[in-house]
Steps between C-alpha positions, in 0.01 A plus 500: 500500500784696334477280189126564481561873538736497203250302294227755575728782381557314173132427427365827353151358433438340841176639644406247770713280727344247740733350763227381739588204728876528443727530807678817393517646852606862559845457345371343178232766456757776565729368225209455258368852561829643378386387156146626549639846572628525144217325318303727269232242423412312823151590624408217740719311748352217709699400811231313694623248758868561430613495864564874537432710811517864614867514402408496132314832522823702480600349166145512360476869593840576346398324177169686474655838579777439242248414228296811579810721486622345175160547339481866599850567363505302177146420394196708416275220627564352843533122512238330715582196715287269713679291765301221668635365831216292647563208740829632637601622848463873439335712769268798465769720660745408223240579233438838663874570477489415129205734450701782656802444276346452155396826324124548518493592132672184380305239306571224748266240645605262780265225618596322821282283723178696557647839405536699179740788439391708203506868403707578808248350743491180705157345545336163555485278195150413376506134401139516385579767243809305392297183450245694297778641281645154442157359421426766240843504336601133508553333164374169639256392771763422766583760764830467689528688832752275673770620741380860513437538874120463506369484857144462631417861421631458147297181458187689605577767241538233231180323606300819456597507133497123450128481582417689180791389279411318178845467341734301723475120486806416715631715789845423640556640851775269622789621714313783672392560861127432477353362822158380612324836467626558149411146399148546632463816293620322186263210571212744523599650165509156339137450602408794271759452224389279209820509291791392721597134465833489685634667817854436630564585868814292541765630744270742685388505865164328469394321819208277589250789517592619154482147362154448650382835357616400153349151512171631638461748217594248233257228608202725574 
């Protein structure tokens, strides 16, 4: 973690860093964020499924507050930063604490499980809108939404957009928390969608009811 933090400090053109599926834990993320504090270029940091819990919120908050303070003191334009923490063990209470600590005026976005902190407010994350954004802006026809905390409600949000989508050919939803209800909603969307050729639901919570829903829609 400390080595990575030093590397980040010494990479003036680094804009995006994806550490998804690495076992950094709270201590590794804390060391790495020391470098993020002093990075003038980093705009997106992905820490999905890195084994962190509520204890990481203190160091995340300190990093975000430090960046906001540094920007206000030394830069005419505040540096924006998006931190993505899906598929970790972070509670809503911890996210509410973060929302109270980070300045409401700072250009900070934190996505975690089914919540979004942005513009000083904590609200539920709309996976349907996120899927639509990915579909419209993707450079290829594959859409990756793996390990980002999608539950049944999120799957229903995605299915509402998927019914009408004409861009995405392959949708990767592995490593989420989609159960039978969410699978049924996706199956229903597939019945209307004429573009999608591949759907990955590996490592979710699909049971027999969800499997039957999917098979029924595909064979009818």
